[in-house]
C-alpha positions as a Markdown table, in Angstrom:
| # | Residue | x | y | z |
|---|---|---|---|---|
| 1 | Unk | 3.9 | -7.2 | 0.5 |
| 2 | Unk | 4.1 | -8.6 | -3.0 |
| 3 | Unk | -1.0 | -1.5 | 1.1 |
| 4 | Unk | -14.6 | 5.4 | 7.7 |
| 5 | Unk | -11.1 | 5.6 | 9.3 |
| 6 | Unk | -10.7 | 4.3 | 12.8 |
| 7 | Unk | -8.2 | 6.2 | 14.8 |
| 8 | Unk | -6.5 | 4.4 | 17.7 |
| 9 | Unk | -5.8 | 6.9 | 20.4 |
| 10 | Unk | -5.0 | 5.0 | 23.5 |
| 11 | Unk | -2.8 | 2.0 | 24.3 |
| 12 | Unk | -5.6 | -0.3 | 25.6 |
| 13 | Unk | -7.7 | 0.3 | 22.5 |
| 14 | Unk | -4.7 | -0.3 | 20.3 |
| 15 | Unk | -4.0 | -3.6 | 22.1 |
| 16 | Unk | -7.6 | -4.7 | 21.7 |
| 17 | Unk | -7.5 | -3.9 | 18.0 |
| 18 | Unk | -4.3 | -5.9 | 17.7 |
| 19 | Unk | -5.9 | -8.9 | 19.4 |
| 20 | Unk | -9.1 | -8.7 | 17.3 |
| 21 | Unk | -7.1 | -8.4 | 14.1 |
| 22 | Unk | -4.8 | -11.4 | 14.8 |
| 23 | Unk | -7.8 | -13.6 | 15.8 |
| 24 | Unk | -9.7 | -12.8 | 12.6 |
| 25 | Unk | -10.2 | -15.8 | 10.3 |
| 26 | Unk | -8.2 | -15.6 | 7.1 |
| 27 | Unk | -7.3 | -17.3 | 3.9 |
| 28 | Unk | -3.8 | -17.9 | 2.5 |
| 29 | Unk | -2.1 | -14.8 | 1.1 |
| 30 | Unk | -2.1 | -14.3 | -2.7 |
| 31 | Unk | 1.6 | -13.4 | -2.8 |
| 32 | Unk | 4.8 | -14.0 | -0.8 |
| 33 | Unk | 5.9 | -11.2 | 1.3 |
| 34 | Unk | 8.8 | -9.2 | -0.1 |
| 35 | Unk | 9.4 | -5.8 | 1.6 |
| 36 | Unk | 9.7 | -2.6 | -0.4 |
| 37 | Unk | 13.0 | -0.9 | 0.1 |
| 38 | Unk | 12.6 | 2.4 | 2.1 |
| 39 | Unk | 13.9 | 4.5 | -0.8 |
| 40 | Unk | 11.2 | 3.1 | -3.0 |
| 41 | Unk | 8.6 | 3.7 | -0.3 |
| 42 | Unk | 9.5 | 7.3 | -0.2 |
| 43 | Unk | 9.5 | 7.7 | -4.0 |
| 44 | Unk | 6.1 | 6.1 | -4.2 |
| 45 | Unk | 4.6 | 8.6 | -1.8 |
| 46 | Unk | 6.4 | 11.4 | -3.5 |
| 47 | Unk | 5.0 | 10.4 | -6.9 |
| 48 | Unk | 1.5 | 10.1 | -5.3 |
| 49 | Unk | 1.9 | 13.7 | -4.3 |
| 50 | Unk | 0.6 | 13.0 | -0.8 |
| 51 | Unk | -0.7 | 16.2 | 0.9 |
| 52 | Unk | -2.6 | 17.3 | 3.9 |
| 53 | Unk | -6.1 | 15.8 | 4.0 |
| 54 | Unk | -5.2 | 12.7 | 2.1 |
| 55 | Unk | -6.0 | 9.3 | 3.3 |
| 56 | Unk | -3.5 | 6.6 | 2.2 |
| 57 | Unk | -4.6 | 2.9 | 1.9 |
| 58 | Unk | -1.8 | 0.3 | 1.5 |
| 59 | Unk | -3.2 | -2.9 | 0.1 |
| 60 | Unk | -1.0 | -5.7 | 1.3 |
| 61 | Unk | 0.8 | -3.6 | 3.9 |
| 62 | Unk | 3.4 | -6.1 | 5.0 |
| 63 | Unk | 5.3 | -4.6 | 8.0 |
| 64 | Unk | 3.5 | -1.3 | 7.6 |
| 65 | Unk | 6.4 | 0.7 | 6.3 |
| 66 | Unk | 4.4 | 2.7 | 3.7 |
| 67 | Unk | 1.6 | 3.8 | 6.0 |
| 68 | Unk | 4.1 | 4.6 | 8.8 |
| 69 | Unk | 6.2 | 6.7 | 6.4 |
| 70 | Unk | 3.1 | 8.5 | 5.1 |
| 71 | Unk | 2.1 | 9.4 | 8.7 |
| 72 | Unk | 5.6 | 10.5 | 9.8 |
| 73 | Unk | 6.6 | 12.4 | 6.7 |
| 74 | Unk | 3.3 | 13.9 | 5.6 |
| 75 | Unk | 1.2 | 13.8 | 8.7 |
| 76 | Unk | -1.7 | 12.1 | 7.0 |
| 77 | Unk | -4.1 | 9.3 | 8.1 |
| 78 | Unk | -3.3 | 5.9 | 6.7 |
| 79 | Unk | -4.7 | 2.4 | 6.8 |
| 80 | Unk | -2.7 | -0.7 | 6.0 |
| 81 | Unk | -4.5 | -3.9 | 5.1 |
| 82 | Unk | -3.0 | -7.4 | 5.1 |
| 83 | Unk | -4.5 | -10.9 | 5.2 |
| 84 | Unk | -1.5 | -12.5 | 6.9 |
| 85 | Unk | -1.8 | -12.3 | 10.7 |
| 86 | Unk | 2.0 | -12.3 | 11.1 |
| 87 | Unk | 2.3 | -9.3 | 8.8 |
| 88 | Unk | -0.4 | -7.6 | 10.8 |
| 89 | Unk | 1.5 | -8.2 | 14.1 |
| 90 | Unk | 4.7 | -6.8 | 12.5 |
| 91 | Unk | 2.8 | -3.7 | 11.2 |
| 92 | Unk | 1.1 | -3.0 | 14.5 |
| 93 | Unk | 4.5 | -3.2 | 16.2 |
| 94 | Unk | 6.0 | -0.8 | 13.6 |
| 95 | Unk | 3.1 | 1.7 | 14.1 |
| 96 | Unk | 3.6 | 1.5 | 17.9 |
| 97 | Unk | 7.4 | 1.9 | 17.8 |
| 98 | Unk | 7.1 | 4.9 | 15.6 |
| 99 | Unk | 4.4 | 6.5 | 17.8 |
| 100 | Unk | 1.9 | 7.1 | 14.9 |
| 101 | Unk | -1.1 | 5.3 | 16.5 |
| 102 | Unk | -3.1 | 8.5 | 16.2 |
| 103 | Unk | -2.7 | 8.5 | 12.4 |
| 104 | Unk | -2.3 | 4.8 | 11.3 |
| 105 | Unk | -4.7 | 1.9 | 11.5 |
| 106 | Unk | -3.7 | -1.7 | 10.6 |
| 107 | Unk | -6.5 | -4.2 | 9.7 |
| 108 | Unk | -6.4 | -7.8 | 8.8 |
| 109 | Unk | -8.7 | -7.9 | 5.8 |
| 110 | Unk | -9.0 | -9.5 | 2.4 |
| 111 | Unk | -8.2 | -6.6 | 0.1 |
| 112 | Unk | -10.6 | -7.9 | -2.6 |
| 113 | Unk | -13.6 | -7.3 | -0.4 |
| 114 | Unk | -12.8 | -3.7 | 0.6 |
| 115 | Unk | -14.6 | -0.5 | -0.2 |
| 116 | Unk | -11.7 | 1.8 | -1.1 |
| 117 | Unk | -13.7 | 5.0 | -1.7 |
| 118 | Unk | -12.5 | 6.7 | 1.4 |
| 119 | Unk | -8.9 | 6.6 | 0.1 |
| 120 | Unk | -7.4 | 9.4 | -1.9 |
| 121 | Unk | -4.1 | 7.5 | -2.4 |
| 122 | Unk | -3.7 | 3.7 | -2.8 |
| 123 | Unk | -0.4 | 2.0 | -2.8 |
| 124 | Unk | 0.2 | -1.5 | -4.2 |
| 125 | Unk | 2.9 | -4.1 | -4.4 |
| 126 | Unk | 1.1 | -7.1 | -5.8 |
| 127 | Unk | 1.2 | -9.1 | -9.0 |
| 128 | Unk | -0.1 | -7.8 | -12.4 |
| 129 | Unk | -3.2 | -10.1 | -12.4 |
| 130 | Unk | -4.0 | -9.0 | -8.8 |
| 131 | Unk | -3.8 | -5.4 | -9.8 |
| 132 | Unk | -6.2 | -6.1 | -12.6 |
| 133 | Unk | -8.5 | -7.9 | -10.2 |
| 134 | Unk | -8.6 | -4.8 | -8.1 |
| 135 | Unk | -9.6 | -2.5 | -10.9 |
| 136 | Unk | -13.4 | -2.5 | -10.3 |
| 137 | Unk | -12.7 | -1.4 | -6.7 |
| 138 | Unk | -10.1 | 1.2 | -7.7 |
| 139 | Unk | -12.4 | 2.7 | -10.4 |
| 140 | Unk | -14.8 | 3.8 | -7.7 |
| 141 | Unk | -12.2 | 6.0 | -6.0 |
| 142 | Unk | -12.9 | 9.7 | -6.0 |
| 143 | Unk | -11.8 | 11.7 | -9.1 |
| 144 | Unk | -8.2 | 12.8 | -8.7 |
| 145 | Unk | -7.3 | 9.9 | -6.4 |
| 146 | Unk | -3.8 | 8.5 | -7.1 |
| 147 | Unk | -2.7 | 4.9 | -7.3 |
| 148 | Unk | 1.0 | 3.9 | -7.2 |
| 149 | Unk | 2.3 | 0.4 | -7.7 |
| 150 | Unk | 5.8 | -1.0 | -7.1 |
| 151 | Unk | 7.2 | -3.0 | -9.9 |
| 152 | Unk | 3.9 | -4.2 | -11.5 |
| 153 | Unk | 1.6 | -2.5 | -14.0 |
| 154 | Unk | -2.2 | -2.6 | -14.3 |
| 155 | Unk | -3.2 | -4.0 | -17.6 |
| 156 | Unk | -5.8 | -2.0 | -19.4 |
| 157 | Unk | -5.0 | 1.2 | -17.5 |
| 158 | Unk | -2.5 | 3.7 | -19.0 |
| 159 | Unk | -0.2 | 5.1 | -16.3 |
| 160 | Unk | 0.4 | 8.8 | -16.2 |
| 161 | Unk | 3.9 | 8.3 | -14.9 |
| 162 | Unk | 6.5 | 5.4 | -14.9 |
| 163 | Unk | 9.6 | 5.9 | -12.9 |
| 164 | Unk | 12.7 | 3.6 | -13.0 |
| 165 | Unk | 15.1 | 3.7 | -10.1 |
| 166 | Unk | 17.9 | 1.9 | -8.3 |
| 167 | Unk | 17.8 | 1.6 | -4.5 |
| 168 | Unk | 20.8 | 1.4 | -2.2 |
| 169 | Unk | 19.7 | -0.5 | 0.8 |
| 170 | Unk | 23.0 | 0.2 | 2.7 |
| 171 | Unk | 23.7 | -3.4 | 3.6 |
| 172 | Unk | 20.1 | -4.5 | 4.4 |
| 173 | Unk | 18.4 | -7.5 | 2.8 |
| 174 | Unk | 15.2 | -5.8 | 1.7 |
| 175 | Unk | 16.5 | -5.6 | -1.9 |
| 176 | Unk | 17.7 | -9.2 | -2.3 |
| 177 | Unk | 14.9 | -10.0 | -4.7 |
| 178 | Unk | 15.3 | -6.9 | -6.9 |
| 179 | Unk | 19.0 | -6.4 | -7.5 |
| 180 | Unk | 18.4 | -2.8 | -6.7 |
| 181 | Unk | 16.3 | -2.1 | -9.8 |
| 182 | Unk | 12.7 | -0.9 | -9.4 |
| 183 | Unk | 9.8 | 0.5 | -11.4 |
| 184 | Unk | 7.0 | 2.6 | -10.0 |
| 185 | Unk | 3.7 | 3.1 | -11.9 |
| 186 | Unk | 1.3 | 5.9 | -11.2 |
| 187 | Unk | -2.4 | 6.3 | -12.3 |
| 188 | Unk | -4.9 | 9.1 | -11.6 |
| 189 | Unk | -8.6 | 8.3 | -11.3 |
| 190 | Unk | -10.3 | 8.1 | -13.8 |
| 191 | Unk | -7.4 | 6.5 | -15.6 |
| 192 | Unk | -7.1 | 6.5 | -19.4 |
| 193 | Unk | -7.7 | 3.1 | -21.0 |
| 194 | Unk | -4.6 | 1.5 | -22.4 |
| 195 | Unk | -4.7 | 0.9 | -26.1 |
| 196 | Unk | -3.9 | -2.7 | -27.1 |
| 197 | Unk | -0.5 | -3.2 | -28.7 |
| 198 | Unk | -0.7 | -3.4 | -32.5 |
| 199 | Unk | 0.2 | -6.7 | -34.1 |
| 200 | Unk | 3.2 | -6.8 | -36.4 |
C-alpha cells in the first residue's frame, strides 16, 4: 500500500483471526493501494539488513508481500497492518498460500494508533505527510531499529541511505504507476535531524 506478536499456529485459529479482522470497524484508507514490485520489496528488506531475531512491521501492508517475503527469505516474525478489509483478506490469503502462518500475522488496524516498539524493522509505502505523521511513533523504536520507505522521504529526518533502482516486472502490472523507477529511503533510530535547505 501507498507495512506482543501473535503467532497463528493452526488453521481454525487462523480462520478466526481472519473473521475478526475483516469484521473490525474501520475508516477510509489514507492512500490508494499501489503494490510494491517484488524486486523493490527484496531491496527494501536487504537495505533494512533483516536478520535472525528481527520483527518486521509493514504499515499499510496491502497484499502482504513484504511480510511474506521477510518470513520466507529471512525466517523472521512479521506483522502486516492495513485499515482496508479487502487488503487484509488478500494478505491473509497470501500468508496462507505461502505457508508462513507460523511467522506472519495480519491485522486490520489504523497505523496511527499503533505502538511500534516491538518492531526492529518498519517498512512504509505511504505519502510524505503520512510518514511525517508517524514520526512520533517511529521515534519510540529501539535504538538501532531500521525504517525503510518506498518512494517517499520523511521530512525532518535525514536518511542514512537513499537507493535508486529500476524494476523489471516481467510483464506484470505492479509497476504501471512507476514506469519502473523507484527510490528507497533508509533511516536508523535515532535518526539525524535533517537540516533545512538554505535559501538562495
